[in-house]
C-alpha positions in Angstrom: 0.0 0.0 0.0 1.2 3.5 -0.8 2.2 5.9 1.9 -0.6 8.2 3.2 -0.2 12.0 3.0 -0.8 13.6 6.4 -1.8 17.3 6.3 -2.4 19.6 9.3 -4.5 22.7 8.7 -6.0 25.6 10.6 -8.7 26.1 8.0 -12.3 25.2 8.7 -12.9 21.5 8.1 -15.9 22.3 5.9 -13.7 24.1 3.5 -11.9 20.9 2.3 -13.1 19.1 -0.8 -12.8 15.6 0.7 -14.5 12.3 0.3 -15.4 12.1 4.0 -15.6 14.7 6.7 -15.4 13.4 10.2 -16.5 14.7 13.6 -16.0 12.8 16.8 -18.4 13.6 19.7 -18.2 12.9 23.4 -20.9 12.2 25.9 -21.2 14.4 29.0 -21.4 13.1 32.6 -25.1 12.3 32.1 -24.3 10.4 28.9 -25.8 13.0 26.6 -24.1 13.9 23.3 -22.0 17.0 23.3 -23.3 18.2 19.9 -20.8 21.1 19.4 -20.6 22.8 16.0 -21.1 20.5 13.1 -22.4 21.4 9.6 -25.0 18.7 10.0 -26.4 19.8 13.4 -30.0 19.5 12.2 -29.7 15.9 11.0 -27.6 15.0 14.1 -30.2 16.4 16.5 -33.0 14.5 14.7 -31.0 11.2 15.0 -30.4 11.9 18.7 -34.1 12.6 19.3 -35.0 9.3 17.6 -32.4 7.4 19.7 -30.4 6.5 16.6 -27.2 8.2 17.8 -26.3 8.3 21.5 -22.6 9.2 21.2 -21.5 5.9 22.7 -18.1 4.5 21.6 -18.4 3.1 18.1 -21.8 4.8 17.5 -21.8 6.3 14.0 -24.0 8.4 11.8 -23.4 8.9 8.1 -24.9 12.0 6.4 -24.9 13.0 2.7 -25.1 16.8 2.5 -27.5 17.9 -0.3 -25.3 20.9 -1.1 -22.0 18.9 -1.4 -19.6 20.3 -4.0 -21.5 23.7 -4.3 -21.1 25.3 -1.0 -19.7 24.4 2.4 -19.4 21.6 3.4 -17.7 20.5 0.2 -17.3 16.9 1.5 -19.4 14.2 -0.2 -20.2 12.6 3.1 -20.2 13.6 6.8 -19.4 10.9 9.3 -20.2 11.6 13.0 -18.7 9.1 15.5 -19.3 8.7 19.2 -16.3 8.4 21.5 -18.3 7.6 24.6 -18.2 8.9 28.1 -14.6 9.8 28.8 -15.0 11.4 32.3 -12.8 9.8 34.9 -11.3 7.3 32.5 -7.5 6.6 32.9 -5.3 8.2 30.3 -4.3 4.8 28.9 -8.0 3.9 28.3 -8.6 7.3 26.7 -5.7 6.8 24.3 -7.0 3.3 23.4 -10.5 4.7 22.8 -9.0 7.2 20.4 -7.1 4.5 18.6 -10.2 2.4 18.3 -12.1 5.4 16.9 -9.4 5.9 14.4 -9.7 2.2 13.4 -13.5 2.7 12.9 -12.8 5.7 10.7 -10.4 3.6 8.6 -13.1 0.9 8.2 -15.8 3.4 7.2 -13.4 5.0 4.7 -12.6 1.6 3.3 -16.2 0.6 2.9 -17.0 4.0 1.2 -13.7 3.9 -0.8 -13.0 7.4 0.6 -9.4 8.2 -0.4 -9.2 11.7 1.0 -10.6 12.3 4.5 -10.8 15.3 6.7 -10.9 15.0 10.5 -12.0 17.8 12.8 -9.7 17.3 15.8 -12.0 16.7 18.8 -11.6 17.6 22.4 -11.5 14.4 24.5 -11.9 15.1 28.2 -8.6 16.5 29.6 -6.3 14.8 27.0 -3.9 17.1 25.3 -4.5 17.8 21.6 -1.1 16.2 20.9 -2.2 13.0 22.5 -5.6 13.0 20.8 -4.2 13.5 17.3 -1.4 10.9 17.8 -3.8 8.2 18.9 -6.5 9.0 16.3 -4.1 9.1 13.4 -2.2 6.0 14.6 -5.6 4.2 14.8 -6.5 5.3 11.3 -3.2 4.2 9.8 -3.2 0.9 11.6 -6.8 0.2 10.6 -6.1 1.2 7.0 -4.2 -2.0 6.2 -4.5 -4.8 3.8 -2.1 -7.4 2.2 -3.1 -8.0 -1.4 0.3 -8.7 -2.9 -0.5 -12.2 -4.1 -4.2 -11.6 -5.0 -5.2 -11.0 -8.6 -7.0 -7.7 -9.1 -10.7 -8.1 -10.0 -11.4 -5.4 -12.7 -15.2 -5.6 -11.9 -14.7 -5.1 -8.2 -11.4 -3.3 -7.7 -10.1 -3.4 -4.2 -9.7 -0.2 -2.2 -6.1 1.0 -2.4 -6.2 2.7 1.0 -6.6 6.2 2.3 -4.4 8.5 0.2 -4.6 11.7 2.4 -5.7 12.5 5.9 -6.3 16.2 6.7 -6.5 17.1 10.3 -8.2 20.4 11.0 -7.1 22.0 14.3 -6.8 25.5 15.8 -4.0 26.9 17.8 -0.3 26.0 17.7 0.6 23.3 15.2 4.1 22.5 16.3 3.2 19.9 18.9 0.4 18.5 16.8 2.8 18.1 13.8 5.3 16.2 16.0 2.5 13.9 17.3 1.3 13.2 13.8 4.8 12.3 12.8 5.1 9.9 15.7 1.8 8.3 14.8 3.0 7.9 11.2 6.3 6.3 12.2 4.9 3.8 14.7 1.9 2.8 12.6 3.9 2.2 9.4 6.5 0.3 11.4 3.8 -2.0 12.7 2.4 -2.3 9.2 5.8 -3.3 7.9 6.0 -6.0 10.6 2.6 -7.2 9.4 3.8 -7.3 5.8 6.8 -9.4 6.8 4.6 -11.9 8.7 2.0 -12.1 5.9 4.7 -13.2 3.4 4.7 -17.0 2.9 7.6 -19.1 4.0 9.0 -19.1 0.5 8.5 -15.3 0.2 10.2 -14.3 3.5 13.5 -16.1 4.3 16.5 -15.4 6.5 18.0 -13.6 3.5 14.9 -11.3 3.4 15.7 -10.2 7.0 19.2 -9.5 5.9 18.2 -7.5 2.8 15.6 -5.4 4.8 18.2 -4.6 7.4 20.8 -3.6 4.9 18.3 -1.2 3.3 17.4 0.3 6.6 21.1 0.8 7.5 21.8 2.5 4.2 18.7 4.8 4.5 19.3 5.8 8.1 23.1 5.6 8.4 23.1 2.7 10.8 25.6 -0.2 10.9 24.5 -3.6 9.6 26.3 -6.8 10.1 25.2 -10.2 8.7 26.6 -13.3 10.2 26.4 -16.3 7.8 26.8 -20.0 8.5 30.6 -20.0 8.4 30.7 -17.1 10.9 28.4 -19.1 13.2 30.7 -22.1 12.9 33.7 -20.0 13.8 31.9 -18.4 16.7 30.5 -21.8 17.8 26.9 -20.8 17.8 25.6 -24.3 18.2 22.0 -23.4 18.8 21.1 -21.7 15.5 23.3 -24.1 13.6 21.5 -27.1 15.2 18.1 -25.7 14.3 19.2 -25.1 10.7 20.7 -28.6 10.2 17.6 -29.9 8.4 17.2 -26.9 6.1 18.2 -26.1 2.6 18.1 -22.4 3.4 21.3 -21.1 5.2 20.8 -19.2 8.5 21.5 -15.5 9.0 22.1 -13.6 12.2 21.2 -10.0 11.4 22.7 -7.2 13.5 21.6 -3.6 13.1 23.2 -0.9 15.2 22.1 2.7 15.9 24.5 4.9 17.8 23.3 8.1 19.4 25.3 11.3 19.1 24.8 11.7 22.9 28.0 11.0 24.8 27.8 8.1 27.3 24.4 7.0 25.9 23.0 3.8 27.3 22.4 0.8 25.1 19.2 -1.1 24.6 19.7 -4.5 23.0 16.6 -6.0 21.2 16.6 -9.7 20.1 13.8 -11.0 18.0 13.1 -14.6 17.0 13.3 -14.9 13.2 12.0 -18.4 12.6 10.7 -18.0 9.1 8.9 -21.3 9.1 8.5 -23.9 11.9 7.6 -27.4 10.9 8.7 -28.7 14.3 11.6 -30.5 12.7 11.8 -34.2 13.6 9.2 -33.5 16.4 6.8 -32.7 13.6 3.8 -30.5 14.3 0.3 -31.6 13.4 -0.7 -30.7 9.8 -3.8 -28.7 11.0 -2.8 -25.1 11.4 0.8 -25.6 10.3 0.4 -23.0 7.7 0.4 -20.4 10.5 3.9 -21.3 11.3 5.1 -18.8 8.8 4.3 -16.3 11.6 7.0 -17.7 13.8 9.2 -14.9 12.8 7.0 -12.1 14.2 9.5 -11.4 17.0 12.2 -10.7 14.5 9.8 -8.6 12.4 8.9 -6.5 15.5 12.6 -5.9 16.3 13.5 -4.9 12.8 10.5 -2.7 12.3 11.1 -0.9 15.6 14.6 -0.1 14.2 12.9 1.7 11.3 11.4 4.2 13.9 14.8 4.4 15.6 16.4 5.4 12.3 13.7 8.0 11.7 13.6 9.6 15.1 17.2 9.4 16.3 16.7 8.8 20.0 19.2 9.7 22.7 20.0 6.1 23.5 21.9 3.5 21.5 19.8 0.7 20.1 21.0 -2.6 18.7 18.7 -5.2 17.2 19.7 -8.9 16.6 17.5 -11.2 14.6 18.7 -14.9 14.5 17.0 -16.2 11.4 16.4 -19.7 10.0 13.6 -22.1 9.4 13.1 -25.4 11.3 12.8 -28.3 8.8 13.1 -32.1 9.1 15.7 -32.8 6.4 18.0 -35.8 6.5 20.6 -34.0 8.7 18.0 -32.5 11.0 18.5 -32.2 14.8 17.2 -35.2 16.7 15.6 -35.7 20.1 18.4 -36.8 22.4 21.1 -34.9 20.6 23.4 -32.6 22.7 24.5 -29.2 21.4 26.9 -26.6 22.6 25.7 -23.0 22.6 27.8 -19.8 22.0 29.7 -19.4 25.3 29.9 -23.1 26.0 26.6 -24.1 27.7 25.5 -27.6 26.6 21.9 -28.5 26.0 20.1 -31.8 25.7 17.5 -31.7 23.0 14.3 -33.2 24.3 12.0 -31.8 21.6 13.1 -30.3 18.3 9.9 -28.2 18.2 11.3 -26.2 21.2 13.7 -24.5 18.7 13.1 -20.8 19.3 15.0 -20.8 22.6 17.9 -22.4 20.9 18.4 -19.6 18.4 17.6 -16.9 20.9 20.1 -18.2 23.4 23.0 -17.8 20.9 21.9 -14.3 20.0 21.4 -13.2 23.6 24.8 -14.6 24.7 26.6 -13.1 21.7 24.9 -9.7 21.8 25.5 -9.2 25.6 29.2 -10.1 25.2 29.8 -7.9 22.1 27.7 -4.9 23.0 27.6 -4.9 26.8 24.1 -3.4 26.8 22.4 -1.6 29.6 19.5 -3.9 29.2 18.1 -6.5 26.8 14.6 -7.2 25.6 13.7 -10.3 23.5 10.5 -11.0 21.7 9.4 -14.4 20.4 6.4 -16.4 19.5 7.9 -18.9 21.8 5.3 -21.1 23.5 1.7 -22.4 23.0 1.5 -22.4 26.7 1.2 -18.7 26.9 -2.0 -18.9 24.9 -3.4 -21.4 27.4 -2.5 -19.0 30.2 -3.3 -15.6 28.8 -5.4 -16.3 25.6 -4.9 -13.8 22.8 -5.3 -10.8 25.0 -2.0 -10.2 26.7 1.7 -10.8 26.0 3.5 -12.9 28.6 6.3 -10.9 30.2 9.2 -12.3 32.4 12.5 -11.0 33.4 15.3 -10.8 36.0 15.0 -7.0 36.6 11.8 -5.5 38.0 12.6 -2.0 36.8 12.8 -3.1 33.2 9.7 -5.2 33.6 7.8 -2.3 35.0 8.9 0.0 32.1 7.7 -2.6 29.6 4.3 -2.9 31.4 3.8 0.8 31.2 4.9 0.9 27.5 2.4 -1.8 26.7 -0.4 0.0 28.4 0.5 3.3 26.7 0.1 1.8 23.2 -2.7 -0.7 23.7 -0.5 -3.8 23.7 -1.0 -5.0 27.3 1.4 -7.4 28.9 1.2 -9.6 32.0 4.1 -10.5 34.2 4.7 -14.2 35.0 6.9 -15.5 37.8 10.4 -16.8 37.2 11.4 -18.4 40.5 14.2 -20.9 41.1 11.7 -23.8 41.3 10.9 -23.4 37.6 14.6 -23.5 36.7 14.9 -27.0 38.2 12.5 -28.3 35.5 15.2 -27.8 32.8 17.9 -29.6 34.6 19.5 -32.4 32.5 21.2 -35.6 33.6 23.6 -35.5 30.6 24.1 -31.8 29.8 24.0 -28.4 31.5 20.4 -27.9 30.6 17.6 -29.5 28.5 15.5 -27.6 26.0 12.1 -28.3 27.6 10.8 -28.7 31.1 7.6 -30.5 30.2 4.1 -29.2 29.9 3.7 -27.6 33.3 4.6 -23.9 33.2 5.9 -24.2 29.7 6.1 -20.4 29.1 8.1 -19.9 32.3 10.5 -22.8 31.7 11.2 -21.5 28.2 12.1 -18.1 29.8 14.2 -19.9 32.4 16.2 -21.5 29.5 16.9 -18.0 28.1 17.8 -16.6 31.5 20.8 -19.0 31.5 22.4 -16.9 28.7 21.9 -13.3 30.0 24.0 -13.4 33.2 23.5 -10.3 35.4 22.4 -8.1 32.5 18.9 -6.6 33.1 16.7 -8.7 30.8 13.0 -9.1 29.9 11.4 -11.7 27.7 8.1 -11.0 25.8 6.3 -14.2 24.7 4.0 -12.9 21.9 2.7 -16.3 20.7 -0.8 -15.3 21.6 -0.8 -11.8 20.4 1.4 -11.8 17.2 -1.7 -13.1 15.3 -5.3 -13.6 16.3 -4.8 -10.7 18.8 -7.9 -9.5 20.6 -10.3 -8.1 17.9 -10.0 -4.4 17.7 -11.0 -1.9 15.0 -7.4 -1.1 14.2 -6.0 -4.7 14.4 -6.6 -6.8 11.3 -7.3 -10.5 11.0 -4.0 -12.3 10.9 -0.6 -10.8 12.1 -1.1 -7.8 14.3 2.5 -6.3 14.4 2.4 -6.5 18.2 5.6 -5.6 20.0 6.7 -2.9 17.6 4.9 -0.1 19.3 5.7 -1.3 22.8 9.4 -1.2 21.9 9.0 2.2 20.3 7.3 3.6 23.4 10.0 2.1 25.6 12.7 3.8 23.5 10.9 7.1 23.1 10.4 7.5 26.8 13.7 6.1 27.9 15.2 7.5 31.1 18.6 6.6 32.5 18.4 3.1 33.8 18.9 2.4 37.4 
């Protein structure tokens, strides 16, 4: 989909010749609609009197002005949306309501094939205008998404190519509003990029695709890109990713993208994303039903790489390094077998109990290598790691574990800020005992009980004392809680959480 033009104007919204003119109206404390000034006040009041529009969240009223194109308003259609009763709502809930409203706007525009829309910036309780515009525009851009790359165009029923221009009409100073619109654009298009990567089939997005995308980002934003190939991994003794790749015809890649701040003595955030481009389960073969969704097993890597896109655009005052260990997991004649013992980067040995517990093997090498090479202030990893997290949390929250409560708390706040909620799970010593092995230092599964926690316990073995958090996005990377701005299929989750963490970074302690 083509990029959307974002325009900020102080002109009256009625003066724009657009396909769709949008007003968002609140309810007051008594749940009555705050009508305000709209060019369709007469029609609106009639709808309110009939009970057809109450101003509740997601309420909508579509009006076709009889004078369209001749005098104000020039828009072909006027859409009035309710945002509900915002009094006494927490700021995070208000932000989420604005994003959902933006998603509804995108859906209405898509249904009407409205390419140019004009939005009258509403007042939402005590939210700053900058916050309102950021969340509304982010919701519109996230909702205005489709993946049609492999579908043949139907000339009789052409698909909607997306919103081409969004005009936001607002009074007062535009400096802060413009900055907020830019932030919304950066984070939304980064999440959409992650969705695009995940929507690609296993034969369309390979480890080499991660490498190419990172190289292009590095060239565009003056970052450093390093790609470790199979021979490099052998030299460095990265036994985890090499073991997972044994049954594959596609060589592995470890993609490293570095952004260095101009600020002296800047702290360093290391992000590691699982880039498993297709997971058959290897010798421990997955059931055929649903295996097609295993092309999504690289969503952690997609999130890490897409977050770096925003880093390159916004140039934060903190160093950020992303590492994506990328391979697929196939059952070729040389494939890893249950009972095999491997040696990770750094020397820890692991007994392989189940070859379908492969994500932790490639992440372990990346974590150990990244911490040794970059000595980060902290490290965050994202992975579609366990089905167990779906049993525990459903598709509503990302599982969060870590060895440092300060970092965990920052991620919890970041997730709430951007509508990607997380839930902290324990990581006590008792769980670590489940991955003890009789023949190696550790084994790669601890059985069915507490599967998400024991997977994190495996990763913890490779981070030492470095502050670290693990995000298990298996339940939220696709089939995420239905929202107006989240499409069916891959959600792009994790991207905006990382971006919020980086944007609001304060010196770590």
